[in-house]
C-alpha atoms as one frame of an Amber mdcrd trajectory, in Angstrom:
protein
   0.000   0.000   0.000   1.081   3.635  -0.226   1.503   3.852   3.540   3.793
   0.831   3.501   5.957   2.359   0.793   6.314   5.531   2.866   7.370   3.430
   5.843   9.983   1.548   3.865  11.455   4.877   2.733  11.901   5.812   6.389
  13.428   2.411   7.148  15.850   2.586   4.229  16.931   6.065   5.333  18.494
   4.452   8.411  20.926   2.514   6.203  19.644  -0.873   7.373  19.388  -2.284
   3.831  23.184  -2.523   3.597  23.042  -5.149   6.343  20.332  -7.431   4.904
  20.317  -9.975   2.079  16.728  -9.529   0.868  14.154  -6.728   0.883  10.797
  -8.110   2.040   7.594  -6.226   1.357   3.885  -7.005   1.807   2.218  -6.291
  -1.544  -1.309  -5.806  -0.232  -3.446  -3.699  -2.565  -6.453  -3.072  -0.307
  -9.580  -2.402  -2.361  -7.610  -2.190  -5.620  -6.946  -5.017  -8.113  -3.473
  -6.577  -8.451  -2.585  -4.431 -11.472  -1.593  -1.596  -9.103   1.425  -3.795
  -8.309   3.063  -2.432 -11.474   3.197   0.966  -9.790   4.045  -0.455  -6.365
   7.099  -2.351  -7.634   8.385   0.698  -9.479   8.023   2.858  -6.380   9.795
   0.241  -4.274  12.632  -0.037  -6.785  12.988   3.762  -6.792  13.250   3.693
  -2.996  15.983   1.045  -3.169  17.885   3.023  -5.784  17.784   6.172  -3.657
  19.146   4.118  -0.757  21.954   2.760  -2.930  20.780  -0.863  -2.728  18.936
  -1.324  -6.023  20.488  -4.776  -6.576  18.977  -6.325  -3.448  16.492  -9.134
  -4.234  12.847  -8.257  -3.538  10.536 -10.799  -1.929   6.767 -10.415  -1.664
   6.458 -11.766   1.864   2.652 -11.404   2.064  -0.203 -10.673  -0.311  -3.851
 -11.603  -0.494  -7.454 -10.484  -0.527 -10.629 -11.093   1.448 -12.206 -14.303
   0.118 -15.790 -15.416   0.595 -16.164 -18.697   2.470 -18.949 -21.251   2.588
 -22.132 -19.510   3.723 -20.294 -17.104   5.977 -20.437 -13.320   5.793 -17.059
 -11.620   6.189 -16.765  -8.214   7.815 -13.688  -6.427   6.405 -13.307  -4.346
   9.579 -13.250  -7.441  11.808 -10.611  -8.969   9.502  -8.398  -5.905   9.964
  -9.260  -4.266   6.636 -10.972  -1.006   5.766 -14.760  -1.156   5.552 -14.501
  -0.195   1.862 -12.373  -3.249   1.029 -14.475  -5.740  -0.961 -14.896  -9.421
  -0.211 -14.183 -11.342  -3.416 -15.594 -14.586  -4.699 -13.130 -17.462  -4.545
 -12.868 -17.436  -8.370 -11.930 -13.761  -8.449  -9.491 -14.071  -5.537  -7.763
 -17.026  -7.215  -7.576 -15.001 -10.436  -5.994 -12.150  -8.468  -3.324 -14.496
  -7.086  -2.385 -15.690 -10.583  -2.383 -12.157 -11.999  -0.273 -10.874  -9.107
   2.370 -13.557  -9.568   2.671 -12.895 -13.305   2.986  -9.157 -12.643   5.451
  -9.368  -9.773   7.718 -11.940 -11.400   7.853  -9.820 -14.545   8.898  -6.858
 -12.380  11.762  -8.791 -10.805  10.163  -9.909  -7.536  11.802 -13.293  -6.975
   9.582 -14.853  -4.269   5.843 -14.599  -3.573   4.141 -15.819  -0.388   0.346
 -15.926  -0.532  -1.591 -15.171   2.655  -3.081 -17.436   3.636  -3.712 -21.168
   3.633  -6.515 -21.539   6.193  -7.290 -18.010   7.337 -11.063 -17.642   7.842
 -11.206 -14.361   5.908  -8.402 -14.732   3.363  -7.658 -18.432   3.047  -7.586
 -20.834   0.124  -8.664 -23.554   2.553 -12.088 -23.160   4.164 -11.865 -24.203
   7.843 -15.656 -24.524   8.024 -15.944 -27.153   5.276 -12.370 -28.434   5.772
 -11.904 -28.320   2.007  -9.761 -26.241  -0.305 -11.742 -23.708  -2.323 -11.821
 -25.233  -5.843 -10.695 -22.140  -7.772  -7.324 -22.005  -6.038  -5.858 -25.330
  -7.249  -7.105 -24.483 -10.757  -5.205 -21.189 -10.670  -2.080 -22.738  -9.150
  -1.987 -25.537 -11.721  -2.320 -22.969 -14.522   0.552 -20.959 -13.060   2.720
 -24.066 -12.948   1.736 -25.081 -16.480   2.212 -21.693 -18.121   5.326 -20.535
 -16.255   7.428 -23.652 -16.725  10.507 -22.698 -18.745   9.137 -19.211 -19.456
  10.141 -15.682 -18.486   7.014 -13.625 -19.094   7.373  -9.859 -19.352   4.060
  -8.149 -18.620   2.817  -4.680 -19.413  -0.480  -2.980 -18.829  -2.344  -1.790
 -21.897  -5.253   0.387 -20.780  -7.803  -2.135 -19.415  -5.779  -5.247 -20.192
  -2.424  -6.815 -19.389  -0.316  -8.627 -21.969   2.661 -10.848 -21.091   5.151
 -12.095 -23.672   8.212 -14.330 -23.627  10.860 -13.670 -26.297  11.565 -17.413
 -26.531   7.918 -18.169 -27.365   6.733 -15.581 -29.929   3.658 -17.653 -30.773
   2.282 -17.460 -27.239   1.134 -14.800 -24.773  -0.622 -14.483 -21.438  -3.385
 -11.917 -21.138  -6.297 -10.845 -18.988  -8.649  -7.952 -18.515  -9.040  -5.684
 -15.508 -12.775  -5.647 -16.288 -15.169  -8.433 -15.308 -15.331 -10.278 -18.637
 -12.817 -10.868 -21.417 -14.230 -10.304 -24.923 -12.909 -13.125 -27.121 -14.211
 -11.664 -30.393 -11.476  -9.033 -30.588  -8.752 -11.737 -30.671  -9.833 -13.185
 -34.020  -7.233 -12.689 -36.707  -4.467 -12.203 -34.120  -4.565 -15.541 -32.280
  -5.816 -19.013 -33.126  -6.824 -20.262 -29.682  -7.395 -19.292 -26.060  -6.770
 -21.596 -23.108  -8.430 -20.850 -19.754  -6.960 -21.680 -16.363  -9.123 -24.809
 -16.152  -7.625 -26.053 -19.464 -10.673 -25.236 -21.592  -9.426 -24.406 -25.120
 -11.431 -22.173 -27.454 -10.757 -22.310 -31.205 -11.158 -18.699 -32.274 -11.651
 -19.644 -35.925 -14.951 -21.331 -35.081 -15.938 -19.287 -32.049 -18.921 -16.993
 -32.526 -20.309 -14.213 -30.400 -18.742 -12.127 -27.675 -18.792 -14.741 -24.928
 -16.616 -13.878 -21.980 -14.639 -16.218 -19.760 -14.173 -14.032 -16.705 -11.083
 -12.034 -15.838  -8.438 -14.677 -16.639  -5.518 -15.002 -17.036  -5.606 -16.808
 -20.375  -2.963 -18.392 -22.602  -3.064 -17.253 -26.235  -1.569 -19.218 -29.126
  -0.961 -18.201 -32.728
């Protein structure tokens, strides 16, 4: 958050960074989507450069969002959040985790630690049902599948994010910051779209403007 970045400026001013191996930061975004992490990483890097330690590795030592559980209302204030912070569906929260990892890795953040496993307000595991929320393993498997052997470089383009890897020019990762991704605009540029749950859409035969949620998605030529 902005407050956290101000605090790290004050900490770095003490010279402490010269005595540590890694810079840890909690990339919480509050009521904002993960795409604000583009700005957050750049501000953090600027702080490190001013302190003369721009080469220190950056770890994201906590990040997450409020996630709806099974039949249980979540009060953001009780969970330690602002009352204006939304509670997301498990599908959206899992999407946020995937989007955040693509963004942060492309910005040079070398480790990401999701919070949390079984937290009642933010967890991937629901302590009430004693089951993992289904959207999270789908997102994590997609991350593993799409990141293996790749170095995606992501950039924001108005309401969308596009990630490319120079070693794989016929592929890209993309998603929208809006609620639904319009597949019709991809025709002529890409041949297929793969969703996180491994559903593949052939764009040559696809009709209409059907959306598949906020993604991410894998595009192929």
